[in-house]
C-alpha positions, 0 to 999 in steps of 0.5 A: 617670632611666628616660630617662637610662637608655635614652639610655645604651642607645640610645647603646650600640647606635649605637656597634654599629651604627657597627661593623656598618656598617663591616664590611658597607661593607668587604665582610666576610661577617657572622657571625650567632649566634642563639637558636632561640626566636621572640625570637632568630630575629626578632633574627637576622632583624633584623640579616640584613635590615639586612645584605642591605638595604645589599648585604652578606652574611651567615652565620647560625647558631642554637643552643637554647643556647651551649656551650663547645664552640660558643664555641671552634669559633666563635672559630676560625672566620675572620670579621672580625665576629661578632653574637650575638643573644639570647644571649653576655652569660653567655659574656662572659669567653670572648667577650672572647678572639676575635681578631676584632670582636664584637657581643652583642645580649642582653637576659639577666642578663650574667655578670661582668665587663667587655668588651673594647675590641673587644667592643661589649656591647648589653644593657639590664641594663648600664644598669638596664633590665630585659631580662625585660619592657622590651626583648627580644633583637630589641628590643636588636638592632633598637636598633642598625639604627635607625641605619642607617635601618631602622626599618621593622623595629620590627615584627619587633621587637615580633614577638620581644617577643610571643614573649618574652611581653614584653606584659602589659598594654601595652608599657613602657620600650623596647618602648614606644619601638619601638612608636611607631616600628612605628606610624610606619614599619612600617605597625603598627595596633592596635585592641580585639578578641578576643585568641584565635589564628588566628581566621581560620583555625582553628576555634573550638574550637582557636582556643580551645584554642591560646591561650596568652597570655592562657591561658584556665583550664579551656580552654587546651590542652584541645580537649574542654574548649573544645568542650564550653564552646562547646556549652553557650553555644550555639554551633558549634565547628566553624566559625572565629570570622570565620564566626560572626555579629555577635551570636554573636561578642559572646555568644563575647567576653563569655564569654571575658572572664568566663574571663579579662578580659585575653582582649579588648584591644589586638591588633597587625596589619600588614594589608598582611602575609600573613594568617597573619603579620598578627597579631604574635602570630601571627607570633611564634607560627609562628616559635616553632614553627619554632624548636621544630621545628629548622627554623632556616632556615625561620624565618630565611627568613620574617624575610627576607621568604619567603612562599608555600611557606615560609609553608605549611611553617611553618603545618604546622610550627605545626599540629604543634606545638600539637597536641603541646602540647595533649598536653603539657597533657593529661600535666600534668593527668594527672600533675601536679607533684612539690611541695617546700616552695618549688618545684615540678617536673615531670620527663620523658624523653619526646622531644616533652614534654621539648621543651615543659617551659618553655611547659607551666611559663610557661602553666600558672601562668597557668591554674592548673594549678600552685600560683602561690605556688612556682616551677615547674621542667620537667627532662628528660634528655639524655644525660648531662645534665639540662635545666632550664626554670624559670618563676615569676609576677611577684608571686613576683619582686617577693617577692624570687624570681630565677630566673636567679640562682637557677638559675645559682648551684645550677647552678654548685654542680654543674659546671653552667651557668644563667642567663637572667631573674629570671622565666623561667631555664634550666641545664643539670646533670649527671644525676647531681646531679638530687636535689642540685640540686632539694635546693639550688635549693629552699633557695635560692628559700626563703632569697630569699622569707625575706629579702624577708619579714624585710625587709617586716617591719623 
């Protein structure tokens, strides 16, 4: 059954590939619209690389989220093909009204109806494939360019999957197919190693504190705690992991495994790549930093192969983002969350912290800052609206929680919009409806959990 679903998705991707090839061969400028996170930048990078390698031209725009005004503006642009990456499925009804050909490469839960003949909708959910863990937005884009002999871009699809936190004890579903092709065509190598970040470029205490996935309870996001941990086990905190003696590396590995056994496992590297981007997870982290700092062009440039000065700037942005993130964790440890019966939420108007709430929510659940029995909702004010980032655990999803539909239904009740994945989703609502929204969302999540309990007890 799984193979049949994958085959159907691949067939849809092949149709999109034919459309993309046709417009490139006609000399049309390919209009690419994508999301601003690591997955979205990777997805746009995959399409841009494919078009560039075929001698074509493209124009990329990157958005933190699509709005009605964005759709209306794009609709009036004079391009023969629009390609939406890692977004677009929620706006399918509006995109159906485009006069030009459109391809949507998305993995978020689609909104409602079908697509018209000139709109080629490639989304795993249409074929019963889970888009939150089996394939990312960049993976969906990659499926189309495979038909253009671009399997060497499989690595970039996995960068996006890592950025989307889809590696959990291995890649599954369509991601495993992409992984096989990355090994065969992209020079990807896999070995077991300690999975702390930037082992060859940062002091050990920073590598530990900056490691988000897998998280290290008591250490992730806390530089002082990481220093204290290293001093306690008799290791110098000011040198790089690669500068430790072999026995010292083993000591650190053993002690970190005691905190989280998942910290030692498969590491995915491209040996011929620049050291900073050699590890696919580090690559994804750097792209995410570009997106968070609104340096979208820089992220796309890295995906297109620019290095040297561009990479130096991106690494500086990553360091800036990591510093902000540790301050964000300090803030939430100090302030805590507001608890309702079925959800917990945090709210900030700080211009830095409000850009980090989704990451704090997701990582905070994994390192026991929050109650794992309730979804975490991050809320921040943007003028007259509130941006919402929701995260939950896989066990709560299995118990009936679906953040995508819950946030969408609650937001629509107050004139907003929402959607995403069952485990991670977002919304935008009017500021004045903040409390009403929280009360309704709390009720929706409670109903979802109650229905699951009733079903289990039948």
